[in-house]
C-alpha positions as a LaTeX table, in Angstrom:
\begin{tabular}{lrrr}
\hline
Residue & $x$ (\AA) & $y$ (\AA) & $z$ (\AA) \\
\hline
Met1 & 0.00 & 0.00 & 0.00 \\
Lys2 & 1.15 & 3.51 & $-0.83$ \\
Arg3 & $-0.18$ & 6.84 & 0.50 \\
Ile4 & $-1.15$ & 8.71 & $-2.66$ \\
Phe5 & $-2.34$ & 12.19 & $-3.60$ \\
Val6 & $-2.90$ & 14.04 & $-6.88$ \\
Ala7 & $-1.60$ & 17.60 & $-7.22$ \\
Phe8 & $-0.19$ & 20.41 & $-9.31$ \\
Asp9 & 3.32 & 21.70 & $-8.75$ \\
Ile10 & 3.88 & 25.45 & $-8.55$ \\
Ser11 & 6.42 & 27.53 & $-10.43$ \\
Asp12 & 9.87 & 28.30 & $-9.03$ \\
Glu13 & 8.92 & 31.97 & $-8.78$ \\
Ala14 & 5.78 & 31.15 & $-6.76$ \\
Arg15 & 7.81 & 28.75 & $-4.61$ \\
Arg16 & 10.36 & 31.51 & $-3.83$ \\
Lys17 & 7.70 & 34.08 & $-2.96$ \\
Val18 & 5.69 & 31.71 & $-0.77$ \\
Ser19 & 8.85 & 30.46 & 0.97 \\
Gly20 & 9.93 & 34.04 & 1.66 \\
Tyr21 & 6.52 & 34.77 & 3.13 \\
Ile22 & 6.70 & 31.65 & 5.34 \\
Glu23 & 10.16 & 32.68 & 6.57 \\
Thr24 & 8.87 & 36.15 & 7.55 \\
Leu25 & 6.08 & 34.59 & 9.64 \\
Arg26 & 8.41 & 31.96 & 11.08 \\
Arg27 & 10.84 & 34.62 & 12.34 \\
Glu28 & 8.09 & 36.73 & 13.88 \\
Phe29 & 6.30 & 33.84 & 15.61 \\
Arg30 & 9.19 & 31.57 & 16.68 \\
Gln31 & 7.61 & 30.80 & 20.06 \\
Ile32 & 4.58 & 29.06 & 18.53 \\
Arg33 & 4.77 & 25.42 & 17.43 \\
Ile34 & 3.90 & 25.32 & 13.75 \\
Gly35 & 4.64 & 22.73 & 11.10 \\
Trp36 & 5.81 & 25.09 & 8.35 \\
Glu37 & 5.74 & 23.70 & 4.83 \\
Arg38 & 9.17 & 23.34 & 3.23 \\
Ala39 & 9.74 & 25.05 & $-0.12$ \\
Glu40 & 10.28 & 21.80 & $-2.04$ \\
Lys41 & 6.99 & 20.37 & $-0.76$ \\
Leu42 & 4.71 & 23.26 & $-1.76$ \\
His43 & 1.99 & 22.06 & $-4.12$ \\
Leu44 & $-1.70$ & 22.41 & $-4.87$ \\
Thr45 & $-3.55$ & 19.25 & $-3.82$ \\
Leu46 & $-6.39$ & 18.14 & $-6.07$ \\
Lys47 & $-7.27$ & 14.98 & $-4.15$ \\
Phe48 & $-5.74$ & 13.06 & $-1.27$ \\
Leu49 & $-6.45$ & 9.36 & $-1.82$ \\
Gly50 & $-4.58$ & 7.80 & 1.08 \\
Asp51 & $-3.67$ & 4.12 & 1.02 \\
Ser52 & $-3.80$ & 2.73 & $-2.50$ \\
Asp53 & $-2.91$ & $-0.72$ & $-3.75$ \\
Glu54 & $-1.06$ & $-1.36$ & $-7.02$ \\
Lys55 & $-4.25$ & $-2.05$ & $-8.99$ \\
Gln56 & $-5.86$ & 1.21 & $-7.83$ \\
Leu57 & $-2.67$ & 3.13 & $-8.55$ \\
Cys58 & $-2.53$ & 1.70 & $-12.07$ \\
Glu59 & $-6.17$ & 2.69 & $-12.67$ \\
Leu60 & $-5.54$ & 6.12 & $-11.14$ \\
Glu61 & $-2.68$ & 6.75 & $-13.57$ \\
Lys62 & $-5.01$ & 5.94 & $-16.46$ \\
Ile63 & $-7.73$ & 8.26 & $-15.06$ \\
Val64 & $-5.32$ & 11.16 & $-14.52$ \\
Gly65 & $-3.88$ & 10.69 & $-18.01$ \\
Glu66 & $-7.37$ & 10.85 & $-19.53$ \\
Ile67 & $-8.29$ & 13.96 & $-17.53$ \\
Ala68 & $-5.01$ & 15.67 & $-18.48$ \\
Ala69 & $-5.73$ & 14.99 & $-22.17$ \\
Gln70 & $-9.01$ & 16.96 & $-21.87$ \\
Ile71 & $-7.51$ & 20.15 & $-20.41$ \\
Ser72 & $-5.15$ & 22.69 & $-21.96$ \\
Asn73 & $-2.44$ & 24.51 & $-20.01$ \\
Phe74 & $-3.99$ & 27.28 & $-17.92$ \\
Gln75 & $-3.13$ & 30.20 & $-15.68$ \\
Leu76 & $-3.62$ & 30.56 & $-11.95$ \\
Gln77 & $-2.79$ & 33.29 & $-9.50$ \\
Ile78 & $-1.65$ & 32.80 & $-5.93$ \\
Ala79 & $-2.92$ & 35.67 & $-3.80$ \\
Glu80 & $-4.61$ & 36.49 & $-0.51$ \\
Thr81 & $-4.36$ & 34.66 & 2.78 \\
Gly82 & $-6.70$ & 32.34 & 4.65 \\
Val83 & $-7.06$ & 29.88 & 7.51 \\
Phe84 & $-8.95$ & 26.67 & 8.20 \\
Pro85 & $-11.38$ & 26.17 & 9.88 \\
Asn86 & $-11.82$ & 29.83 & 10.97 \\
Ala87 & $-9.95$ & 32.85 & 12.35 \\
Gly88 & $-10.91$ & 32.12 & 15.96 \\
Asn89 & $-9.57$ & 28.57 & 15.88 \\
Ala90 & $-7.02$ & 28.52 & 13.05 \\
Arg91 & $-5.28$ & 25.18 & 12.53 \\
Val92 & $-4.06$ & 25.59 & 8.95 \\
Leu93 & $-2.56$ & 28.69 & 7.32 \\
Trp94 & $-2.92$ & 28.89 & 3.56 \\
Ile95 & $-2.65$ & 31.13 & 0.52 \\
Asp96 & $-5.54$ & 31.33 & $-1.91$ \\
Val97 & $-5.27$ & 30.00 & $-5.44$ \\
Gln98 & $-7.41$ & 32.00 & $-7.85$ \\
Asp99 & $-8.65$ & 30.33 & $-11.02$ \\
Lys100 & $-10.82$ & 32.71 & $-13.06$ \\
Asp101 & $-11.68$ & 30.01 & $-15.62$ \\
Ala102 & $-12.63$ & 27.35 & $-12.99$ \\
Asn103 & $-10.25$ & 24.76 & $-14.46$ \\
Leu104 & $-9.33$ & 23.52 & $-10.97$ \\
Thr105 & $-12.95$ & 22.85 & $-10.07$ \\
Lys106 & $-13.53$ & 21.07 & $-13.39$ \\
Ile107 & $-10.47$ & 18.84 & $-12.86$ \\
Ser108 & $-11.39$ & 18.21 & $-9.22$ \\
Asp109 & $-14.96$ & 17.22 & $-10.16$ \\
Leu110 & $-13.71$ & 14.82 & $-12.88$ \\
Leu111 & $-11.19$ & 13.32 & $-10.46$ \\
Glu112 & $-13.80$ & 12.83 & $-7.73$ \\
Thr113 & $-16.21$ & 11.11 & $-10.12$ \\
Glu114 & $-13.62$ & 8.80 & $-11.67$ \\
Cys115 & $-11.84$ & 7.95 & $-8.40$ \\
Glu116 & $-15.13$ & 6.96 & $-6.80$ \\
Lys117 & $-15.45$ & 4.29 & $-9.52$ \\
Ile118 & $-12.18$ & 2.66 & $-8.39$ \\
Gly119 & $-13.01$ & 2.62 & $-4.69$ \\
Phe120 & $-11.99$ & 6.03 & $-3.32$ \\
Pro121 & $-14.73$ & 7.88 & $-1.42$ \\
Arg122 & $-15.81$ & 11.32 & $-2.62$ \\
Glu123 & $-14.54$ & 14.26 & $-0.62$ \\
Lys124 & $-17.35$ & 15.52 & 1.61 \\
Arg125 & $-16.03$ & 19.08 & 1.83 \\
Lys126 & $-16.29$ & 21.56 & $-1.03$ \\
Phe127 & $-13.04$ & 21.86 & $-3.02$ \\
Val128 & $-11.18$ & 25.03 & $-1.97$ \\
Pro129 & $-7.99$ & 25.49 & $-4.02$ \\
His130 & $-5.19$ & 26.63 & $-1.71$ \\
Leu131 & $-1.52$ & 26.25 & $-0.85$ \\
Thr132 & $-1.03$ & 25.05 & 2.73 \\
Ile133 & 1.88 & 26.94 & 4.27 \\
Gly134 & 1.66 & 25.82 & 7.90 \\
Arg135 & $-0.16$ & 23.58 & 10.36 \\
Ile136 & $-0.66$ & 25.10 & 13.78 \\
Arg137 & 0.18 & 22.71 & 16.63 \\
Glu138 & $-1.00$ & 25.06 & 19.43 \\
Pro139 & $-4.12$ & 26.87 & 18.15 \\
Asn140 & $-4.82$ & 28.50 & 21.52 \\
Arg141 & $-1.41$ & 30.26 & 21.37 \\
Ala142 & $-1.63$ & 31.22 & 17.69 \\
Lys143 & $-4.45$ & 33.76 & 17.56 \\
Asp144 & $-2.05$ & 36.68 & 16.91 \\
Leu145 & $-0.33$ & 34.70 & 14.16 \\
Ala146 & $-3.66$ & 33.88 & 12.50 \\
Gln147 & $-4.75$ & 37.53 & 12.64 \\
Lys148 & $-1.42$ & 38.75 & 11.25 \\
His149 & $-1.58$ & 36.19 & 8.44 \\
Leu150 & $-5.16$ & 37.16 & 7.55 \\
Gln151 & $-4.28$ & 40.87 & 7.51 \\
Asn152 & $-1.15$ & 40.42 & 5.37 \\
Asn153 & $-1.27$ & 41.30 & 1.71 \\
Phe154 & 0.47 & 38.46 & $-0.09$ \\
Glu155 & 1.86 & 39.89 & $-3.34$ \\
Pro156 & 0.04 & 38.02 & $-6.13$ \\
Val157 & 2.07 & 35.74 & $-8.37$ \\
Gly158 & 0.82 & 34.07 & $-11.54$ \\
Leu159 & 1.73 & 30.61 & $-12.74$ \\
Thr160 & 1.04 & 28.28 & $-15.62$ \\
Ile161 & $-0.28$ & 24.80 & $-14.92$ \\
Ser162 & 0.92 & 22.30 & $-17.51$ \\
Glu163 & 0.79 & 18.89 & $-15.80$ \\
Ile164 & $-0.95$ & 16.85 & $-13.13$ \\
Val165 & 1.30 & 14.91 & $-10.76$ \\
Ile166 & 0.57 & 11.76 & $-8.77$ \\
Tyr167 & 2.65 & 11.70 & $-5.59$ \\
Glu168 & 3.42 & 9.15 & $-2.93$ \\
Ser169 & 3.67 & 10.54 & 0.59 \\
Glu170 & 5.84 & 8.54 & 2.96 \\
Leu171 & 5.54 & 9.33 & 6.66 \\
Leu172 & 8.90 & 9.44 & 8.45 \\
Pro173 & 9.80 & 10.53 & 12.00 \\
Thr174 & 11.25 & 13.73 & 10.47 \\
Gly175 & 8.03 & 14.46 & 8.55 \\
Ser176 & 6.50 & 13.39 & 5.27 \\
Val177 & 8.56 & 12.90 & 2.12 \\
Tyr178 & 6.96 & 13.19 & $-1.31$ \\
Ser179 & 8.08 & 11.28 & $-4.37$ \\
Val180 & 6.67 & 11.51 & $-7.88$ \\
Val181 & 4.78 & 8.40 & $-9.04$ \\
Ser182 & 3.91 & 9.85 & $-12.47$ \\
Lys183 & 3.41 & 13.13 & $-14.33$ \\
His184 & 0.67 & 13.74 & $-16.88$ \\
Gly185 & 1.04 & 16.69 & $-19.26$ \\
Leu186 & $-2.05$ & 18.71 & $-20.08$ \\
Glu187 & $-3.28$ & 18.79 & $-23.69$ \\
\hline
\end{tabular}
């Protein structure tokens, strides 16, 4: 069994800007325990599948390839800040991913429908495209951080999406490590 998720990578420019933003927050809020996302792991998750056997993974690769063949390269913009579940009890810090043509929602909907056919349950929550930048370990001590993050103006950065990536996530004592299973270029 492999822990699998489907995602888009972000551009080097977006990676640099987001990493710089994370570092600014990290320096200001050192005393709060936060699992900050490392630059090389930044990505836009389309669907987390969890444990997948070889047969499911093989079928998933076919599904993702077929979806990729239906979509042309498209533009996104990373801008604005947010938290999950809410400002009063923030547990996840994120940066919004804006998609004026709704390509992300279209791909997410196709992925949900097709993955359900091979045994993966549909996501119950509405798809909210975002880049996770940190997971708060002590929410009761992080209210100032959440407020600062929500009030910050993250300088928008555009990026081109040209492929869908299937990743394996391996949990290690030092944190998760991602490795590429396959890449599927858009039409």
